Kinemage of the C-alpha trace (Angstrom):
@kinemage 1
@onewidth
@group {chain A} dominant
@subgroup {mainchain}
@vectorlist {calphas} color= white
{ca met a 1} P 0.000 0.000 0.000
{ca thr a 2} L 1.295 3.447 -0.937
{ca glu a 3} L 0.204 6.090 1.556
{ca leu a 4} L -1.027 9.341 0.011
{ca glu a 5} L 1.249 12.256 0.845
{ca tyr a 6} L -1.793 14.512 0.938
{ca lys a 7} L -5.365 13.368 1.478
{ca phe a 8} L -8.566 15.059 0.314
{ca thr a 9} L -9.224 15.866 3.982
{ca tyr a 10} L -6.146 18.087 4.118
{ca asp a 11} L -8.023 21.368 4.431
{ca leu a 12} L -5.555 23.365 2.365
{ca leu a 13} L -5.713 20.878 -0.524
{ca phe a 14} L -9.490 20.608 -0.188
{ca lys a 15} L -9.904 24.355 -0.565
{ca met a 16} L -7.461 24.713 -3.455
{ca ile a 17} L -8.976 21.868 -5.467
{ca phe a 18} L -12.573 22.952 -5.168
{ca thr a 19} L -12.101 26.705 -5.502
{ca lys a 20} L -10.060 26.147 -8.675
{ca his a 21} L -12.527 23.584 -10.075
{ca val a 22} L -15.901 25.189 -9.439
{ca lys a 23} L -17.769 22.665 -11.577
{ca leu a 24} L -16.620 19.886 -9.243
{ca leu a 25} L -17.508 21.916 -6.168
{ca lys a 26} L -20.987 22.620 -7.487
{ca ser a 27} L -21.548 18.911 -8.103
{ca leu a 28} L -20.172 18.003 -4.669
{ca val a 29} L -22.489 20.483 -2.932
{ca ala a 30} L -25.518 19.286 -4.919
{ca thr a 31} L -24.715 15.700 -3.924
{ca leu a 32} L -24.189 16.518 -0.234
{ca leu a 33} L -27.451 18.470 -0.101
{ca ser a 34} L -29.349 15.857 -2.135
{ca ile a 35} L -30.578 18.371 -4.697
{ca pro a 36} L -30.498 18.109 -8.511
{ca leu a 37} L -27.433 19.725 -10.004
{ca asp a 38} L -29.506 21.550 -12.608
{ca ser a 39} L -31.630 23.102 -9.842
{ca ile a 40} L -28.662 25.285 -8.816
{ca glu a 41} L -29.156 28.592 -10.611
{ca gln a 42} L -27.010 30.767 -8.336
{ca phe a 43} L -23.593 29.551 -7.176
{ca glu a 44} L -21.015 31.946 -5.759
{ca ile a 45} L -17.853 31.285 -3.747
{ca arg a 46} L -17.355 34.106 -1.265
{ca asn a 47} L -13.900 33.242 0.133
{ca ala a 48} L -11.849 31.691 -2.660
{ca glu a 49} L -8.583 33.326 -1.583
{ca ile a 50} L -6.120 31.796 0.900
{ca pro a 51} L -4.203 34.698 2.499
{ca pro a 52} L -0.738 33.284 3.395
{ca glu a 53} L -0.544 35.498 6.489
{ca thr a 54} L -3.506 33.656 8.039
{ca leu a 55} L -1.991 30.173 7.769
{ca gly a 56} L -0.243 30.487 11.113
{ca asp a 57} L -3.371 31.649 12.885
{ca lys a 58} L -4.478 29.082 15.447
{ca phe a 59} L -8.087 29.661 14.412
{ca cys a 60} L -7.462 29.615 10.650
{ca arg a 61} L -10.360 27.874 8.864
{ca leu a 62} L -9.919 26.726 5.295
{ca asp a 63} L -13.633 26.314 4.658
{ca ile a 64} L -15.491 27.160 1.462
{ca asn a 65} L -18.217 29.739 1.954
{ca met a 66} L -20.868 29.977 -0.752
{ca val a 67} L -24.192 31.408 -1.783
{ca val a 68} L -26.317 28.680 -3.351
{ca asn a 69} L -29.718 29.745 -4.684
{ca gly a 70} L -29.827 32.554 -2.137
{ca gln a 71} L -28.821 30.295 0.768
{ca cys a 72} L -25.643 30.678 2.822
{ca val a 73} L -23.745 27.380 2.585
{ca asp a 74} L -20.474 26.678 4.366
{ca leu a 75} L -18.495 23.504 3.612
{ca glu a 76} L -15.452 22.292 5.494
{ca val a 77} L -13.482 19.193 6.369
{ca gln a 78} L -12.365 18.431 9.917
{ca val a 79} L -9.681 15.871 10.731
{ca asp a 80} L -9.035 16.322 14.450
{ca asn a 81} L -11.645 15.693 17.106
{ca asp a 82} L -11.097 18.322 19.800
{ca gly a 83} L -14.240 17.271 21.660
{ca asp a 84} L -16.208 20.433 20.937
{ca phe a 85} L -17.065 20.115 17.261
{ca pro a 86} L -20.888 20.215 17.644
{ca glu a 87} L -20.558 23.500 19.531
{ca arg a 88} L -18.063 24.836 16.996
{ca ser a 89} L -20.300 24.044 14.038
{ca leu a 90} L -23.251 25.627 15.842
{ca tyr a 91} L -21.125 28.735 16.349
{ca tyr a 92} L -20.247 28.745 12.636
{ca trp a 93} L -23.954 28.536 11.800
{ca ala a 94} L -24.813 31.382 14.189
{ca arg a 95} L -22.122 33.573 12.663
{ca glu a 96} L -23.283 32.824 9.109
{ca tyr a 97} L -26.904 33.496 9.979
{ca ser a 98} L -26.403 36.636 12.061
{ca thr a 99} L -24.029 38.354 9.620
{ca ala a 100} L -26.394 37.847 6.679
{ca leu a 101} L -28.810 40.519 7.881
{ca gln a 102} L -28.366 43.685 5.822
{ca val a 103} L -29.064 47.180 7.115
{ca gly a 104} L -32.747 47.942 6.668
{ca asp a 105} L -33.770 44.296 6.235
{ca ser a 106} L -36.235 42.537 8.516
{ca tyr a 107} L -35.458 39.264 10.279
{ca ser a 108} L -37.706 37.457 7.843
{ca asp a 109} L -35.285 38.454 5.074
{ca leu a 110} L -32.503 36.372 6.603
{ca pro a 111} L -31.479 33.547 4.235
{ca lys a 112} L -31.255 29.907 5.195
{ca ala a 113} L -27.825 29.048 6.602
{ca ile a 114} L -26.435 25.545 6.054
{ca ile a 115} L -23.229 24.171 7.560
{ca ile a 116} L -21.829 21.017 5.932
{ca ser a 117} L -19.066 19.207 7.799
{ca ile a 118} L -17.111 16.235 6.464
{ca val a 119} L -15.342 14.755 9.497
{ca ser a 120} L -12.657 12.086 9.862
{ca phe a 121} L -13.914 10.891 13.235
{ca thr a 122} L -17.047 9.376 14.744
{ca met a 123} L -19.421 11.935 16.234
{ca phe a 124} L -22.575 9.942 16.989
{ca lys a 125} L -21.706 6.558 18.476
{ca asp a 126} L -25.359 5.598 18.932
{ca tyr a 127} L -26.037 5.848 15.191
{ca asp a 128} L -24.584 3.607 12.473
{ca gly a 129} L -25.348 5.875 9.509
{ca phe a 130} L -22.658 8.186 8.157
{ca his a 131} L -24.950 11.171 7.446
{ca ser a 132} L -26.806 13.195 10.086
{ca glu a 133} L -28.962 16.249 9.354
{ca phe a 134} L -30.164 18.568 12.102
{ca his a 135} L -33.019 21.093 12.068
{ca ala a 136} L -34.754 23.242 14.705
{ca leu a 137} L -37.655 21.025 15.846
{ca glu a 138} L -40.046 21.020 18.822
{ca val a 139} L -39.058 18.057 21.002
{ca thr a 140} L -42.534 16.484 21.373
{ca arg a 141} L -44.412 17.346 18.186
{ca his a 142} L -41.291 17.539 15.985
{ca thr a 143} L -42.771 20.698 14.479
{ca gln a 144} L -40.163 22.718 12.636
{ca leu a 145} L -39.539 26.133 14.188
{ca thr a 146} L -37.861 27.512 11.058
{ca asp a 147} L -36.382 26.132 7.874
{ca lys a 148} L -33.390 28.475 8.128
{ca phe a 149} L -31.354 26.244 10.448
{ca cys a 150} L -29.540 23.240 8.996
{ca leu a 151} L -26.419 21.320 10.016
{ca his a 152} L -25.092 18.346 8.017
{ca tyr a 153} L -22.424 15.951 9.292
{ca phe a 154} L -20.782 13.262 7.173
{ca glu a 155} L -18.738 10.826 9.296
{ca leu a 156} L -16.076 9.195 7.120
{ca pro a 157} L -15.208 6.299 9.492
{ca lys a 158} L -18.757 4.954 9.063
{ca leu a 159} L -18.677 5.026 5.272
{ca pro a 160} L -18.559 1.506 3.749
{ca val a 161} L -16.158 1.471 0.792
{ca glu a 162} L -15.854 -2.263 0.100
{ca asn a 163} L -18.479 -2.393 -2.656
{ca leu a 164} L -18.681 1.062 -4.171
{ca ser a 165} L -21.320 1.554 -6.844
{ca lys a 166} L -20.830 3.942 -9.749
{ca thr a 167} L -24.447 5.079 -9.311
{ca asp a 168} L -24.042 6.073 -5.654
{ca arg a 169} L -22.535 9.538 -6.096
{ca leu a 170} L -22.655 10.429 -2.401
{ca ser a 171} L -20.603 7.391 -1.382
{ca leu a 172} L -18.191 7.984 -4.268
{ca trp a 173} L -17.547 11.595 -3.254
{ca leu a 174} L -17.074 10.669 0.385
{ca ala a 175} L -14.839 7.737 -0.600
{ca leu a 176} L -12.477 10.291 -2.149
{ca phe a 177} L -12.270 12.095 1.181
{ca lys a 178} L -11.769 8.814 3.020
{ca ala a 179} L -9.021 7.590 0.644
{ca lys a 180} L -5.685 7.074 2.379
{ca thr a 181} L -3.653 5.243 -0.261
{ca glu a 182} L -2.949 5.308 -3.984
{ca glu a 183} L -4.796 1.996 -4.198
{ca asp a 184} L -7.928 3.605 -2.718
{ca leu a 185} L -7.919 6.218 -5.485
{ca lys a 186} L -7.323 3.577 -8.153
{ca gln a 187} L -10.332 1.619 -6.866
{ca ile a 188} L -12.497 4.700 -7.411
{ca glu a 189} L -10.919 5.436 -10.800
{ca ala a 190} L -11.612 1.870 -11.931
{ca leu a 191} L -15.347 2.549 -11.757
{ca glu a 192} L -14.884 4.925 -14.716
{ca val a 193} L -17.196 7.613 -13.376
{ca glu a 194} L -16.197 10.735 -15.285
{ca glu a 195} L -16.776 13.112 -12.397
{ca met a 196} L -14.622 11.068 -10.010
{ca gln a 197} L -11.863 10.807 -12.587
{ca glu a 198} L -11.964 14.575 -13.013
{ca ala a 199} L -11.723 15.060 -9.239
{ca ile a 200} L -8.741 12.714 -8.967
{ca gln a 201} L -7.044 14.443 -11.897
{ca ala a 202} L -7.648 17.800 -10.213
{ca tyr a 203} L -6.071 16.381 -7.045
{ca lys a 204} L -2.999 15.229 -8.967
{ca thr a 205} L -2.708 18.564 -10.778
{ca val a 206} L -2.993 20.757 -7.691
{ca thr a 207} L -0.593 18.757 -5.509
{ca val a 208} L 2.325 19.250 -7.901
{ca thr a 209} L 1.900 22.990 -8.424
{ca pro a 210} L 4.523 25.342 -6.922
{ca glu a 211} L 1.661 27.397 -5.462
{ca phe a 212} L 0.313 24.475 -3.438
{ca lys a 213} L 3.759 23.310 -2.330
{ca glu a 214} L 4.716 26.774 -1.110
{ca val a 215} L 1.471 27.382 0.780
{ca ala a 216} L 1.635 23.858 2.245
{ca arg a 217} L 5.209 24.584 3.369
{ca leu a 218} L 4.081 27.792 5.067
{ca arg a 219} L 1.157 25.981 6.725
{ca glu a 220} L 3.368 23.193 8.085
{ca leu a 221} L 5.997 25.689 9.234
{ca ala a 222} L 3.312 27.644 11.080
{ca arg a 223} L 2.042 24.459 12.730
{ca his a 224} L 5.587 23.476 13.701
{ca asn a 225} L 6.217 26.908 15.204
{ca glu a 226} L 2.943 26.736 17.109
{ca ala a 227} L 3.798 23.284 18.471
{ca ser a 228} L 7.259 24.504 19.504
{ca ala a 229} L 5.753 27.533 21.238
{ca leu a 230} L 3.292 25.345 23.140
{ca ala a 231} L 6.054 22.949 24.169
{ca his a 232} L 8.166 25.882 25.379
{ca ala a 233} L 5.205 27.259 27.339
{ca arg a 234} L 4.677 23.864 28.970
{ca arg a 235} L 8.357 23.653 29.918
{ca glu a 236} L 8.254 27.153 31.370
{ca gly a 237} L 5.131 26.271 33.318
{ca met a 238} L 6.770 23.154 34.752
{ca arg a 239} L 9.836 25.182 35.716
{ca glu a 240} L 7.706 27.777 37.478
{ca glu a 241} L 6.029 24.959 39.422
{ca lys a 242} L 9.440 23.601 40.449
{ca ile a 243} L 10.590 27.041 41.582
{ca ser a 244} L 7.408 27.577 43.584
{ca leu a 245} L 7.817 24.179 45.256
{ca ala a 246} L 11.484 24.852 45.985
{ca lys a 247} L 10.637 28.156 47.675
{ca asn a 248} L 8.055 26.454 49.874
{ca leu a 249} L 10.473 23.678 50.844
{ca leu a 250} L 13.199 26.169 51.671
{ca ala a 251} L 10.721 28.162 53.783
{ca asp a 252} L 9.993 24.935 55.689
{ca gly a 253} L 13.700 24.622 56.476
{ca asp a 254} L 14.704 21.855 54.053
{ca ser a 255} L 18.330 21.779 52.965
{ca ile a 256} L 19.472 22.937 49.541
{ca glu a 257} L 20.564 19.395 48.691
{ca lys a 258} L 17.144 17.941 49.562
{ca val a 259} L 15.246 20.638 47.683
{ca ala a 260} L 17.414 20.137 44.576
{ca arg a 261} L 16.810 16.393 44.739
{ca met a 262} L 13.031 16.758 45.150
{ca thr a 263} L 12.514 19.406 42.454
{ca gly a 264} L 15.125 18.492 39.847
{ca leu a 265} L 16.643 21.999 40.041
{ca thr a 266} L 20.419 22.353 40.311
{ca tyr a 267} L 22.168 23.177 43.583
{ca lys a 268} L 23.056 26.669 42.304
{ca glu a 269} L 19.477 27.330 41.189
{ca val a 270} L 18.133 26.408 44.623
{ca glu a 271} L 20.850 28.392 46.345
{ca lys a 272} L 19.798 31.538 44.463
{ca leu a 273} L 16.207 31.004 45.598
{ca arg a 274} L 17.122 30.839 49.268
{ca gly a 275} L 17.301 34.610 49.563
{ca phe a 276} L 13.804 35.210 48.106
């Protein structure tokens, strides 16, 4: 098995592929929302650019924000499970919905806001299906409060890929995002579905461009620097704890030798603390 250097779930690659190949993005969105492709009359990407200066931002999101037939649609992939993703996606929805109100408009003019999340981890352990769709419903009657709230989650670990069918476009699209090896991509290519072959070709084209390689380098450098900064902060925090403990032990009358042994500080470091 040959591991893919970059997977479709790599958010930088995901954004570059689908903002450069709008036809593929439009088809992907239609499939994820279960609507006919030819029903999409308005399709606009609102954040196609990837500002290099934002790549080091801890909260950098490489989502794709769109207007689809007057609706606000946000699509993103999420690899890491930080334990708060439902709350994060709800926050994303609230931000999309609240910022859509124009000066002079009434609340009824607010467009429907849809958040689509393709995730590489299991979110709902009590449900075997890989697609969950949430709306604002009354808990007893299941009456819909409004049709302007919608969250979609596609859980890749639950997607069966053993017997892919060329007619199941949803599973084929998600199989691309789940692919981890060259062999996985070849399995999808072998089905000879034109759209999937175009997506794989787009993947191969983008990953060898100097633009992608440079931005990927900057992204990984930023992540490395962030990890180094966090590690340094942890070390500094541990050292401060040792110094605080040493001061307390010295105040209790313990010898410099004992304090150094118990805290891991050097004799000279403890000796300097004795006067504080």
